[in-house]
MARBAVEX-799674 format. One line per 10 residues: for each residue x, y, z of C-alpha. Coordinates in Angstrom, 3 decimals. Each point is the difference from the previous one (the first is absolute). Example, Ala and Ser with C-alpha at 12.3 -4.5 7.8 and 13.67 -1.06 7.14 Angstrom:
BEGIN
12.300,-4.500,7.800 | 1.370,3.440,-0.660
//
This chain:
BEGIN
37.430,-17.125,17.811 | -3.162,-2.048,0.506 | -1.079,0.959,3.548 | -2.674,-2.701,0.082 | 2.677,-2.691,0.068 | 1.390,1.294,3.301 | -3.390,-0.752,1.606 | 0.727,-3.717,-0.413 | 1.878,-2.127,2.537 | 2.890,0.376,0.580
-0.175,3.670,-0.887 | 3.783,0.520,0.078 | 0.522,-2.677,-2.661 | -2.878,1.134,-2.205 | 1.110,3.626,0.205 | 3.429,-1.042,-1.268 | -1.621,-1.983,-2.798 | -2.137,2.998,-0.978 | 3.172,2.082,-0.355 | 1.594,-2.726,-2.121
-3.055,-0.092,-2.279 | 0.164,3.778,-0.449 | 3.551,-0.104,-1.400 | 0.680,-1.657,-3.393 | 2.291,-3.030,0.396 | -0.184,-2.461,-2.914 | 3.027,-2.225,-0.537 | 3.059,1.938,-1.199 | -1.679,3.298,0.907 | 0.379,-0.011,3.783
1.895,3.294,0.296 | -3.004,1.960,1.355 | -0.865,-2.518,2.699 | 3.684,-0.361,0.935 | 0.293,3.774,0.475 | -3.137,0.059,2.106 | 1.203,-2.920,2.176 | 3.285,1.779,0.679 | -1.892,3.087,1.146 | -2.319,-2.176,2.100
3.022,-1.565,1.747 | 1.565,3.412,0.644 | -3.266,1.330,1.427 | -0.263,-2.985,2.352 | 3.697,0.003,1.017 | 0.567,-3.455,-1.471 | 3.409,-0.970,-1.346 | -0.230,-0.472,-3.783 | 2.613,-1.422,-2.370 | -0.115,-0.535,-3.753
2.233,-2.409,-1.891 | 1.300,0.485,-3.533 | -2.880,-2.047,-1.451 | -2.576,2.312,1.569 | -1.232,-2.197,2.855 | -0.940,1.813,3.215 | 0.961,-1.261,3.456 | -1.488,1.440,3.194 | 1.421,-0.829,3.431 | -1.456,0.358,3.475
1.476,-1.096,3.353 | -1.805,-2.487,2.231 | -2.751,1.207,2.275 | 0.917,-0.050,3.733 | 0.484,-3.519,1.334 | 0.247,-1.574,-3.503 | 3.663,0.741,-0.690 | 1.012,-3.667,0.323 | -2.334,-1.279,-2.750 | 1.242,-1.319,-3.322
0.107,2.905,-2.518 | -2.872,-0.103,-2.496 | -0.375,1.320,-3.548 | -3.495,0.784,-1.301 | 0.082,0.038,-3.785 | -2.254,1.079,-2.834 | 0.294,1.500,-3.489 | -1.115,3.509,-0.878 | -0.846,-0.458,-3.679 | -3.357,-1.171,-1.354
-1.286,-1.616,-3.194 | -1.743,2.621,-2.196 | -3.115,-1.522,-1.577 | -3.169,1.862,-0.957 | -3.263,-0.956,-1.651 | -0.259,0.983,-3.664 | -2.639,2.622,0.758 | 2.095,1.614,2.758 | 2.374,2.797,-0.976 | 2.769,-0.126,2.590
3.653,1.016,-0.178 | 1.692,-1.979,2.766 | 3.035,2.301,-0.050 | -2.150,3.059,0.783 | -3.450,-0.974,1.280 | -0.677,-1.218,3.557 | -1.732,-3.291,0.711 | -3.638,0.503,1.033 | -0.852,-2.461,2.802 | -3.647,-0.909,0.577
-1.301,-1.492,3.253 | -2.626,-2.525,-1.009 | -3.013,-0.984,2.036 | 1.128,-3.607,-0.421 | 2.960,0.500,2.332 | 2.664,0.444,-2.658 | 2.029,2.942,-1.283 | 0.636,0.210,-3.739 | 0.908,2.724,-2.470 | -2.010,1.913,-2.567
0.749,-1.876,-3.224 | 3.677,-0.722,0.724 | 2.231,-2.200,2.043 | -0.107,1.023,3.657 | 3.615,-0.579,0.951 | -0.879,-1.844,3.203 | 2.711,-2.238,-1.432 | 2.159,1.137,1.711 | -1.145,3.372,1.307 | -1.721,-1.591,3.000
3.242,-1.743,0.999 | 1.959,3.255,-0.323 | -2.659,1.858,1.986 | 0.225,-2.607,2.775 | 3.786,0.336,0.236 | -0.330,3.775,0.184 | -2.656,-0.312,2.714 | 2.288,-2.145,2.163 | 2.639,2.730,-0.188 | -2.337,2.752,1.228
-2.521,-1.727,2.284 | 1.188,0.547,3.576 | -2.232,-2.844,1.218 | 1.870,-2.695,-1.956 | 2.640,-1.858,2.035 | 2.928,-1.284,-2.034 | 3.678,-0.807,0.066 | 2.547,1.662,-2.308 | -1.857,0.446,-3.268 | 0.652,0.883,-3.619
-2.536,0.603,-2.750 | 1.284,-0.751,-3.508 | -2.021,1.346,-2.938 | 1.298,-1.224,-3.334 | -0.501,1.464,-3.474 | -1.127,-1.555,-3.271 | -1.076,-3.363,1.401 | -2.774,-0.507,-2.506 | 1.969,0.261,-3.240 | 3.324,-1.576,0.872
0.622,-0.087,3.759 | 2.635,2.637,-0.654 | 0.091,1.136,3.608 | 0.450,-3.500,1.395 | 2.699,-0.754,-2.582 | 1.837,3.137,1.143 | 0.054,-0.712,3.744 | 3.611,-0.026,1.204 | 1.541,-1.855,2.885 | 0.360,2.147,3.113
-2.823,2.413,-0.877 | -2.341,-1.610,2.538 | 0.626,-1.054,3.589 | -3.105,-2.099,0.697 | -0.072,-3.790,0.323 | -3.703,-0.753,-0.520 | -1.703,1.192,-3.182 | -3.784,0.292,-0.035 | -1.159,0.556,-3.560 | -3.409,1.747,0.004
-0.902,-0.857,-3.597 | -2.234,-3.085,0.274 | -3.701,0.168,-0.746 | -1.988,-2.353,2.244 | -0.570,0.798,3.669 | 0.513,-3.039,2.193 | 2.678,-1.448,-2.246 | 3.756,0.021,0.516 | 2.187,-0.393,-3.060 | 3.321,-1.781,0.319
0.931,-0.464,-3.671 | -0.546,1.473,-3.450 | 0.647,-0.638,-3.670 | 2.942,1.272,-1.970 | -0.487,1.658,-3.346 | 1.569,0.825,-3.348 | -0.930,2.233,-2.951 | -0.029,-1.196,-3.598 | -0.161,2.618,-2.766 | -0.405,-1.111,-3.607
0.452,2.298,-2.975 | -1.231,-1.027,-3.433 | 0.904,2.165,-2.975 | -2.354,0.316,-2.942 | -0.524,1.834,-3.244 | -2.957,2.146,-0.941 | -1.665,0.728,-3.302 | -2.495,2.538,-1.298 | -3.717,-0.641,0.338 | -2.078,-0.077,-3.152
-2.970,2.322,-0.678 | -2.441,-2.930,-0.106 | 0.523,-0.501,3.748 | -1.691,1.476,3.053 | 1.635,0.737,3.343 | -1.137,-2.036,3.030 | 0.514,0.583,3.724 | -0.639,-2.752,2.561 | -0.059,0.691,3.736 | -0.057,-2.674,2.667
-0.837,1.482,3.409 | -1.681,-0.585,3.331 | 2.195,-2.871,1.164 | 0.787,-0.184,3.709 | 3.774,-0.249,-0.300 | 1.719,-0.302,3.355 | 3.293,-0.986,1.572 | 1.994,-2.236,-2.328 | 1.100,-2.139,2.935 | -2.833,-0.202,2.486
-2.831,0.086,-2.556 | 1.643,-2.171,-2.656 | -2.012,-3.055,1.093 | -3.353,1.814,0.099 | -0.915,-0.947,-3.580 | -0.174,3.582,-1.221 | 0.306,0.955,-3.623 | 3.267,1.304,-1.430 | -0.726,2.738,-2.538 | 2.965,-0.975,-2.172
-0.847,-3.700,-0.113 | -3.647,0.743,-0.808 | 1.033,2.517,-2.674 | 2.258,-2.491,-1.728 | -2.804,-2.539,-0.223 | -2.177,2.579,-1.721 | 2.826,1.024,-2.312 | 0.511,-3.593,-1.133 | -3.661,-0.252,-0.978 | -0.013,3.317,-1.842
3.169,-0.788,-1.919 | -1.261,-3.429,-1.029 | -3.543,1.034,-0.933 | 0.230,3.543,-1.425 | 3.710,0.587,-0.573 | 0.180,2.642,2.729 | 3.151,2.136,-0.266 | 1.555,1.185,3.262 | 1.331,3.545,0.360 | 0.474,0.315,3.779
-0.536,-1.955,3.197 | 0.264,1.353,3.532 | -1.083,-2.134,2.938 | 0.811,0.363,3.694 | 2.283,2.600,1.566 | 1.635,-1.538,3.087 | 2.139,-3.115,0.121 | -1.326,-1.025,3.418 | -3.685,0.575,-0.781 | -2.246,-2.379,-1.929
-0.878,2.013,-3.134 | -3.549,1.384,0.116 | -0.243,1.725,-3.376 | 1.313,-0.258,-3.543 | -0.453,2.145,-3.090 | 0.638,-1.225,-3.534 | -0.180,1.890,-3.246 | 0.212,-1.244,-3.548 | -1.834,-0.308,-3.282 | -2.220,-2.325,-2.008
-1.392,0.140,-3.495 | -3.102,2.178,-0.106 | -2.208,-2.896,-1.044 | 1.244,-2.007,3.004 | -0.837,2.574,2.676 | -3.510,-1.268,0.787 | 1.307,-3.554,0.298 | 2.801,1.290,2.217 | -2.553,1.511,2.364 | -1.967,-3.255,0.060
3.094,-2.008,0.892 | 0.913,2.417,2.768 | -3.547,0.002,1.387 | -0.146,-3.804,-0.043 | 3.409,-0.213,1.647 | -1.091,2.493,2.667 | -3.031,-2.144,0.870 | 2.132,-3.131,0.151 | 2.765,1.466,2.111 | -2.476,1.635,2.396
-1.605,-3.404,0.584 | 3.439,-1.520,0.529 | 0.863,2.586,2.663 | -3.554,0.577,1.260 | 0.859,-0.387,3.677 | 3.427,1.617,0.089 | -0.445,2.833,-2.541 | -3.635,1.162,0.095 | 0.846,3.508,-1.243 | 2.132,-0.943,-3.000
-0.808,1.892,-3.209 | 1.276,-0.050,-3.570 | -0.694,3.082,-2.089 | 0.621,0.402,-3.723 | -0.261,3.080,-2.197 | 1.133,1.416,-3.304 | 2.951,2.364,0.167 | 2.106,1.926,-2.455 | 1.902,-2.434,-2.166 | 3.491,-0.572,1.438
2.717,1.082,-2.400 | 2.095,-3.115,0.607 | -0.714,-3.560,1.125 | 2.308,-2.846,1.032 | 0.723,-2.516,-2.753 | -2.072,-3.207,0.158 | 2.960,-2.286,0.741 | 1.336,2.244,2.766 | -3.479,0.364,1.493 | -0.288,-3.777,0.112
3.359,-0.268,1.753 | -1.054,2.496,2.654 | -3.435,-1.515,0.507 | 1.321,-3.555,0.221 | 2.673,1.059,2.477 | -2.510,1.607,2.361 | -2.327,-2.967,-0.484 | 2.757,-2.460,0.939 | 1.375,1.799,3.047 | -1.044,-1.496,3.341
-2.289,1.961,2.278 | -1.479,-0.713,3.399 | 0.688,-2.802,2.452 | 2.517,-2.531,-1.241 | 0.416,-2.095,3.150 | -1.412,-0.150,3.518 | 2.226,-0.536,3.027 | 0.513,-3.530,1.279 | 1.017,1.168,3.467 | -2.687,2.575,0.878
-3.705,-0.486,-0.837 | -1.615,2.507,-2.381 | 3.283,1.820,-0.638 | 0.919,0.744,-3.602 | 3.579,-1.137,-0.582 | 0.680,1.277,-3.516 | -1.777,2.438,-2.315 | 0.451,2.469,-2.820 | -1.845,3.255,-0.638 | -0.060,1.040,-3.665
-0.304,3.579,1.106 | 0.523,2.421,-2.874 | -0.064,-0.004,-3.794 | 0.949,3.279,-1.638 | 0.766,0.825,-3.612 | 2.038,2.742,-1.644 | 0.724,0.773,-3.641 | 2.672,-2.691,-0.230 | -0.498,-2.542,2.753 | -2.188,-1.499,2.692
1.063,-0.543,3.588 | -1.510,-2.673,2.223 | 0.584,0.295,3.758 | -0.318,-2.982,2.329 | 0.450,-0.482,3.741 | 0.853,-3.500,1.194 | -0.355,-1.029,3.634 | 0.933,-3.163,1.861 | 0.898,-1.117,3.493 | 2.348,-2.515,-1.654
2.932,1.693,-1.736 | 0.579,-2.851,-2.449 | -3.659,0.115,-1.065 | 0.230,3.771,-0.534 | 3.075,-0.535,-2.162 | -1.837,-2.697,-1.984 | -2.824,2.431,-0.827 | 2.644,2.470,-1.145 | 1.460,-2.696,-2.246 | -3.434,-0.769,-1.436
-0.740,3.653,-0.778 | 3.481,0.325,-1.502 | -0.659,-2.993,-2.274 | -3.270,1.522,-1.228 | 1.675,3.352,-0.649 | 2.860,-1.616,-1.886 | -2.372,-2.061,-2.157 | -1.724,3.266,-0.902 | 3.313,1.609,-0.902 | -0.359,2.526,2.797
2.416,1.422,2.526 | -0.438,-0.842,3.663 | 1.380,1.379,3.255 | -0.369,-1.687,3.374 | 0.528,2.662,2.669 | -0.915,1.099,3.516 | 0.302,-3.427,1.555 | -0.461,-0.080,3.744 | 0.004,-2.912,2.446 | -2.822,-1.500,1.974
-0.099,-0.005,3.794 | 0.314,-3.445,1.532 | -2.249,-0.648,3.020 | 1.605,-0.403,3.438 | -2.539,-1.770,2.180 | 2.332,0.346,3.015 | 0.026,3.806,-0.254 | -0.075,1.700,3.446 | -2.198,2.859,-1.252 | -2.417,-2.545,-1.472
-0.232,-1.698,3.417 | -0.593,3.343,1.746 | -2.660,1.144,-2.465 | -1.861,-3.329,0.156 | -0.123,0.258,3.789 | -1.124,3.641,-0.041 | -2.768,-0.660,-2.534 | -1.278,-3.047,1.894 | -0.095,1.900,3.280 | -1.635,3.091,-1.535
-2.525,-1.595,-2.374 | -0.475,-3.520,1.370 | 1.240,-1.791,-3.094 | 3.259,-0.582,-1.796 | 0.855,1.991,-3.132 | 0.387,-1.860,-3.269 | 3.593,-0.524,-1.084 | 0.466,0.443,-3.742 | 2.310,0.715,-2.892 | -1.050,2.367,-2.787
0.227,-0.203,-3.784 | 1.247,3.545,-0.263 | 3.322,1.724,0.342 | 0.509,1.328,3.491 | 3.147,1.970,0.603 | 1.017,-2.450,2.742 | 1.659,-2.269,-2.555 | 2.379,2.766,-1.061 | 0.626,1.229,3.540 | 1.108,-3.518,0.878
2.853,0.234,-2.510 | 1.513,3.025,1.757 | -1.103,-0.774,3.557 | -0.096,-3.825,0.159 | -0.315,-0.045,3.810 | -3.191,2.038,0.151 | -3.042,-1.714,1.492 | -2.807,0.997,-2.376 | -3.781,-0.171,-0.181 | -2.713,1.720,-2.048
-3.560,0.937,0.948 | -2.606,2.659,-0.664 | -3.713,0.884,-0.158 | -2.456,-1.459,-2.492 | 0.372,1.545,-3.463 | -1.874,-1.237,-3.040 | 0.719,0.478,-3.722 | 3.345,1.830,0.343 | 1.511,1.319,-3.248 | -3.477,0.688,-1.399
-2.567,2.814,0.342 | -2.081,-2.428,2.084 | 2.636,0.084,2.763 | -1.515,0.390,3.459 | 1.068,-0.389,3.627 | -2.206,-1.305,2.797 | -0.421,2.600,2.768 | -0.465,-2.435,2.884 | 3.060,-2.002,-1.072 | 2.165,3.142,0.124
-0.977,0.458,3.647 | 0.856,-3.626,0.798 | 3.271,0.265,-1.926 | 0.955,3.089,2.018 | -0.930,-1.526,3.358 | 1.934,-3.150,-0.876 | 3.057,2.002,-1.048 | -0.076,2.022,3.233 | -0.364,-3.106,2.161 | 2.773,-1.794,-1.878
2.417,2.904,0.513 | -0.780,-0.132,3.703 | 0.941,-3.708,0.041 | 3.190,0.039,-2.100 | 2.547,-2.340,1.660 | 2.911,1.308,2.057 | 3.159,0.326,-2.082 | 2.370,-2.909,0.559
//
């Protein structure tokens, strides 16, 4: 455990977060952190339940004098997105996260994602359960599993598991903002089969690496103008195929559906007498693309080198089909919201391209706060896949969360923030998938809101959390719990 973190305010929250960082917990590998949380609950005499999906629920009675307050649920997710820089050797299923307290007032990790999304929210819920100075009514803390790769935990929530009536989601990433709505999402997976043929001895093997992109959250950072490693790679491939007859052997770009892809690696072959020209084209393209993304991707690099000649390469016609498909697929912001300024309504993240001996798979994540628009993007991607002769699956669809501007908890939290900080919080919706949308299907009467500290660049190794904002987030949470309305 990083003892330096517990020197920050509030120490009880940061100490919990340090423990979370010390235990591996990437999506779909939460068993170690779940075991530790069960032991933590037992040690602190806190009631702990686990449902069949793996979600953990902790319960604590009201503090004296608060028994008549409306029951509250504090909610976060215990998994994290595993992303590391290319020069960082890190096994997220074994190695702990290494938090670093920066002199600039932020905490980040050493070459990896930090997991402040949503480890800080989980740590805050845990702190409420153990801090004897926090006044609250009947309270539950719900920690869900596998939020980042499919919202599995939220999908698995069953009616009757929870008793609370107000849900406070602790998974937003701007202090001073209250979120009352979010986008829904859907996955699109395309598979394109191809044939391979033997390389000829007059060829030389070529490896191309695109790296150094910033990546980021495929919802909240989708409008930041960042480069997508797969979309940049396909532009380069088109040039190489047209100018030197480049033959593709493999293509692997991106590794998480909900992260903007930061890196891509391609291998293939060209005729030996075309290698120097190939390097020139790549170097020229690198200069051009770096100018194009000069402000948003200052650290982008493209490296090329000779490698052992691949034994097999994809046929020219099948390569063209794959390349044209990736080229045609939408990526980025597709429409801005008409109802809320600066909110992305609809987007697609062309997240992963991976090749095997017989086929390529292309993974997309669509988001929209308008269900019909989300479905239309799915139809568009389906049309492109069908034109390419590929197979497509649309899966993992989840609903958005419609804002309720008459929400009682929204009214309470606006009043508390104004009284405590002398200004009103901003009321927003988010272009990301919060679990609130799914909870609303099972518990339609819940009054829900989402808030959190300031986190930047989640889902990338640049992820960081602002120290001062964590203190404000904690103080605000404590004061809100003290002012929860009396149960009607």
